[in-house]
N, C-alpha and C positions, 0 to 999 in steps of 0.2 A: 504494498501500499505506500501510497507517496506519504510525503511529511505531513500535509493538511489532511488529509481522512485518518491516518493517525491519531492525530490530535483531536479531530473532530469527535471521533469515537470513545476516546479513550479518557479525554482529557489532558495527555501528557505530551509533552515533547519527543520526539526522536531522540534518545540516548538519556532519558529521563523517565521514561516506560517504565512502572514496574511491573512486576508478573501481577499482581494483585488489584483490586479496588479501583477497577477500570468507570468511566461514568454511564457506560451502556455497557451491558451484559457481551461479552466476547466469549464467542465458541475458542478452548482453549485447549492444546493436544501438549504432552508431556512426554520426551522421548522415553521410553523404558529403559536406557542405561542411566540416565540422570535421577531416576528412583534410589539407584545405588549410592548417592551421595547423603551424605549426615544435613548438609548443609549446599545452597547454593547463594552466588550473588547475582540482585539484577538491579534493575535502574531503583533510584530511591524518590520518585518522584520531584527532581529537579537534577540538572546536569553536573553536578557534584557531587550528589550523595547515593550511595548504593543499600542496598536492603539484603541482610543477609535472612537466607527463610530456607526450612526444608521443603525438600521437593513434596511431601505428606501436605503439609500447609498449603502450597499452591494448588492440589490436587480437591484438597478439602474446600479451599473458601472458592475454588472456579468452576467445580465439579468439573474437573479437567478429565480427559481421555487420554489414558498412557496408552502409545503405539509406538512399532517400532518406526524413527524416523530417518535417525545415521545409518549409514552405513560403517562397516568393519573398519 
């Protein structure tokens, strides 16, 4: 999506987009390999902020779908 569309749908700029708490519901996918990590890092709502969160929390809060996305 374009930067404009990302901000319009989520309320956040590209580079600041957190993996949770978007303005509108967003269909969310998590790579099954990511689920093996205790913590991951993503945008924290501002370009100079990061969010530390567990993949399980992302899955729960977004009702995310776990699927195989990455190649080996």
